[in-house]
C-alpha positions in Angstrom: 37.6 -45.1 264.0 40.3 -46.0 266.7 42.1 -42.3 265.8 39.3 -40.5 266.7 39.3 -42.5 270.1 42.4 -41.6 270.9 41.7 -37.9 269.9 38.6 -38.2 272.0 40.8 -39.3 275.1 43.1 -36.4 274.4 40.5 -33.7 274.3 39.4 -35.2 277.8 42.9 -35.2 279.5 43.4 -31.7 278.3 40.1 -30.5 279.8 40.1 -32.6 282.8 39.7 -30.2 285.3 36.5 -28.3 283.6 35.2 -31.6 283.3 35.3 -32.1 287.5 34.2 -29.2 287.7 31.2 -29.5 285.3 30.6 -32.8 287.4 30.5 -31.5 290.8 28.2 -28.5 289.2 24.8 -30.0 289.6 25.6 -31.4 293.2 26.8 -28.2 294.6 23.4 -26.2 293.2 21.7 -29.4 294.5 23.1 -28.9 297.9 22.5 -25.3 298.1 18.8 -26.1 296.9 18.0 -28.3 299.7 20.1 -26.6 302.6 19.1 -26.0 305.6 16.1 -27.7 305.5 17.3 -31.1 303.6 14.5 -30.8 301.7 13.9 -29.4 298.3 10.4 -28.6 296.4 9.7 -30.2 293.0 9.4 -27.0 291.1 12.7 -25.7 292.5 14.9 -28.9 291.5 12.7 -28.6 287.9 13.9 -24.9 287.4 17.5 -25.5 288.6 17.4 -28.8 286.4 16.3 -26.7 283.5 18.9 -24.0 284.0 21.9 -26.6 284.4 20.4 -28.4 280.9 20.6 -24.8 278.9 24.1 -24.4 280.8 25.9 -27.1 279.6 24.6 -26.9 275.9 26.6 -23.4 276.0 29.6 -24.7 278.0 29.9 -27.7 275.3 29.6 -25.5 272.6 32.3 -23.2 273.9 34.5 -26.2 274.8 33.9 -27.9 271.1 34.7 -23.9 269.7 37.9 -23.6 270.9 39.2 -27.1 270.4 40.7 -26.3 266.7 42.1 -23.0 268.3 43.8 -24.3 271.0 45.3 -27.6 268.8 46.9 -25.0 266.2 48.0 -22.4 268.9 50.2 -25.4 270.4 51.5 -26.9 267.3 50.0 -30.2 268.4 47.2 -30.4 265.2 50.5 -30.5 262.9 51.9 -33.7 264.0 48.4 -35.3 264.7 47.4 -34.4 261.2 51.0 -35.8 259.8 50.4 -39.4 261.3 47.8 -40.3 258.4 45.0 -39.0 260.3 42.5 -37.4 258.0 40.6 -34.0 258.6 37.2 -35.6 259.4 38.9 -38.4 261.8 40.1 -35.0 263.6 36.7 -33.6 263.6 35.1 -36.8 265.1 37.7 -37.4 267.5 36.7 -33.7 268.8 33.0 -34.0 268.5 33.4 -37.5 270.4 35.6 -35.9 273.2 32.6 -33.0 273.3 29.9 -35.9 273.2 32.2 -37.5 276.2 31.5 -34.5 278.3 28.1 -34.1 277.8 27.2 -38.0 278.7 29.2 -37.7 282.0 27.7 -33.6 282.2 23.9 -35.1 282.2 24.5 -38.1 284.1 25.6 -36.2 286.8 22.7 -33.7 286.6 20.5 -37.3 286.7 22.0 -38.2 289.7 21.7 -35.2 292.0 18.2 -35.1 290.6 17.4 -38.5 292.1 19.2 -37.7 295.1 17.1 -34.5 295.7 13.9 -36.5 294.3 14.4 -40.0 295.4 14.1 -42.7 293.1 11.4 -44.0 291.5 9.6 -45.2 288.3 8.2 -41.8 287.6 11.7 -40.0 287.8 13.5 -42.6 286.2 11.7 -42.2 283.3 12.1 -38.7 283.2 15.3 -38.7 283.9 16.1 -40.9 281.0 14.5 -38.1 278.9 16.1 -35.5 280.8 19.5 -37.4 279.6 19.0 -38.2 276.3 17.8 -34.9 275.2 20.9 -32.7 277.0 23.2 -35.1 275.4 21.7 -35.0 271.4 21.2 -31.1 272.0 24.7 -30.4 273.2 25.9 -32.7 270.3 23.9 -31.0 267.7 25.5 -27.5 269.2 29.2 -29.2 269.7 28.8 -29.9 265.8 27.9 -26.5 264.8 30.5 -24.9 267.0 32.9 -27.0 265.1 31.8 -26.0 261.8 31.8 -22.2 262.8 35.5 -22.8 264.4 36.8 -23.9 261.0 36.7 -20.3 259.6 35.8 -18.2 263.2 37.7 -17.2 266.2 36.3 -19.7 268.8 34.3 -17.2 270.7 32.3 -16.2 267.6 31.8 -19.7 266.6 30.6 -20.8 269.8 28.1 -17.7 270.2 26.7 -18.6 266.8 26.4 -22.0 267.5 24.8 -21.2 270.4 22.5 -18.4 268.7 21.3 -21.2 265.9 20.2 -23.9 268.5 18.2 -21.0 270.4 17.1 -18.8 268.0 14.2 -20.4 266.8 12.6 -19.9 270.1 10.9 -17.3 269.1 9.2 -19.1 266.4 5.7 -20.6 267.6 4.9 -23.8 266.5 8.9 -24.8 265.3 9.4 -28.2 263.6 12.1 -30.5 264.9 13.8 -30.2 261.5 14.5 -26.8 262.0 15.4 -26.7 265.3 16.0 -29.9 267.5 17.5 -28.8 269.8 14.6 -26.3 270.8 12.2 -29.3 270.6 14.3 -31.5 272.8 14.8 -28.6 275.4 11.4 -27.2 274.6 9.4 -28.8 277.8 8.8 -26.4 280.6 9.1 -29.1 283.3 12.2 -31.0 282.2 10.8 -33.4 285.2 8.7 -35.6 282.6 9.3 -37.9 280.9 8.4 -36.7 277.2 10.6 -37.0 274.7 10.2 -36.4 270.6 11.4 -39.3 268.4 11.3 -36.8 265.3 13.9 -34.3 267.3 16.0 -37.4 268.6 16.5 -38.2 264.5 16.8 -34.9 263.2 19.6 -34.1 266.0 21.9 -37.1 265.2 21.1 -36.6 261.4 21.8 -33.1 261.6 24.6 -33.3 263.5 26.3 -35.7 261.2 25.7 -33.3 258.1 27.0 -30.5 259.7 30.2 -32.5 260.4 30.5 -33.3 257.1 30.3 -29.8 256.3 33.0 -28.8 258.9 35.1 -31.6 257.3 34.8 -30.0 254.0 36.1 -26.5 254.9 38.7 -27.7 257.1 40.1 -29.7 254.6 40.8 -26.7 252.6 42.3 -24.2 255.8 46.1 -24.2 256.4 46.7 -25.6 259.9 50.4 -24.6 259.8 49.7 -20.8 260.2 50.4 -19.2 263.0 47.4 -17.6 265.1 49.6 -15.5 267.5 
């Protein structure tokens, strides 16, 4: 577990400026929304929050999909894997780093929304549901992005992961087992406190399964081949 945490720390350090930008984004949008009257309607806040949640899922998918590519291009991956770090631990570290990004970003959305809406028992419950659903949706999509990035270019890996996550929107009555991301983010109003327990379980379980498949594919890839 320690190697995975060290890899996650390195992942955060390498992408620290993007992390700072993500943390500032919800507050910037909140300031623009409340200007010049210093107030924002509930409908406007709900619409912005919904946009920010989906934006975070896509950005974190692109971030996860480019991790292996960047490590191979810099040749750091060879040094890391030569230090008794397994391929599976390596992927777990990258996914953990992506999860840290998601946790920080959705915590920022929660803080900005509470700043705009005020703190109450109702808003706290709604923000807890928003934080959990957004983080798990990003975790599922990042897992898929890592899987596809083991054999595809990062751009195509991220695009395919995002498409896999949101494609079931076209299917009426989709189940949490088939599309946990859609179920988690399917609320028309993200400021309500509802959240699907089955979607939570499916998102966690499927993320782990996808990562296992990614480790199997990644274990058969030659990381010493130049990508330039």
